[in-house]
C-alpha positions in Angstrom: 27.6 3.5 29.1 23.6 3.8 29.3 23.1 7.0 27.1 20.4 8.9 28.2 19.0 9.8 24.5 17.9 6.9 22.6 16.9 6.8 18.9 18.8 9.6 17.7 23.0 9.9 16.0 24.9 11.2 18.5 28.2 14.1 17.9 26.6 14.9 14.4 24.3 17.8 12.9 20.8 16.9 12.6 17.1 18.7 11.9 14.5 16.8 13.6 12.1 16.7 10.9 13.7 14.6 8.7 13.8 12.4 11.6 10.2 10.8 11.5 8.0 10.7 8.3 4.6 10.9 7.8 2.1 8.2 7.1 -1.4 7.9 5.7 -4.3 7.8 8.3 -1.8 7.7 11.7 0.1 9.2 14.3 3.9 7.9 14.4 6.0 8.5 17.4 9.4 8.5 18.6 10.8 8.2 21.5 14.4 10.3 22.7 14.0 10.5 25.5 12.0 8.5 29.0 13.1 9.1 32.6 10.8 10.3 35.6 10.7 13.8 34.9 11.1 13.9 31.6 10.1 12.7 27.9 10.9 13.9 24.7 9.5 12.8 21.9 9.4 13.2 18.2 5.6 12.2 16.1 4.0 13.5 13.1 0.6 13.4 12.3 -1.8 13.3 9.5 -3.7 15.4 8.2 -7.2 15.4 10.0 -4.9 12.9 13.3 -5.1 14.3 16.4 -4.3 13.5 19.9 -7.1 13.3 21.9 -8.1 15.8 25.6 -6.0 14.1 28.4 -4.1 15.4 31.2 -0.6 15.3 32.3 1.5 15.6 35.7 3.9 18.1 34.0 4.0 21.3 31.9 4.4 19.6 28.0 6.3 22.6 24.9 5.3 22.2 22.1 7.8 22.9 19.0 5.6 22.5 15.2 8.7 20.9 13.0 6.2 21.3 9.8 2.4 21.9 8.8 -0.2 23.3 11.4 -1.8 21.9 15.0 -4.6 23.3 16.0 -3.5 23.1 19.8 -6.6 23.5 22.0 -5.8 24.5 26.2 -8.1 24.5 28.4 -11.4 26.2 27.0 -8.0 28.3 24.5 -7.7 26.8 21.0 -4.9 27.7 19.1 -3.2 27.8 15.5 0.1 26.5 15.9 2.5 26.8 12.4 6.1 25.7 12.2 8.5 26.9 14.0 6.1 27.9 16.4 6.3 26.7 19.6 2.8 26.7 22.7 3.6 24.9 26.5 0.7 23.1 27.7 1.0 23.8 31.8 0.0 20.9 33.9 -3.2 19.6 35.2 -5.4 21.7 32.4 -6.7 19.2 30.1 -5.5 20.1 26.4 -5.4 17.8 22.7 -4.2 18.3 19.4 -5.7 17.8 15.2 -3.9 17.7 12.7 -5.0 21.1 10.4 -2.4 19.7 8.1 -0.4 17.4 8.3 2.2 18.4 10.7 5.6 17.3 12.7 6.9 18.1 16.4 8.4 18.1 18.7 6.9 17.6 22.4 9.5 18.1 26.0 7.2 16.9 29.1 9.0 18.1 32.2 7.6 16.6 35.0 6.9 17.1 38.7 
């Protein structure tokens, strides 16, 4: 049987922020699912690290699991903290930076 979700235990209660660790000066990612219409990825970013501004063909939902991120969507800048979520619409430039180190779950749904 081919599972669509990978790199994570099945039939077990999990704390997502414990499934990825911080590493000094790095952005770490762990892909949980990747199909043509959707991606689910865990990320950890050390303070001062970021993901440069880019455009995607899908809507992206960022759920902050730990820490604080500065997320830019078009001309708007948001400070997003643990427990908060923001949607980055498709075809609008967006990027993020770690105000303090943070972990996030990124879900991208493509058109």
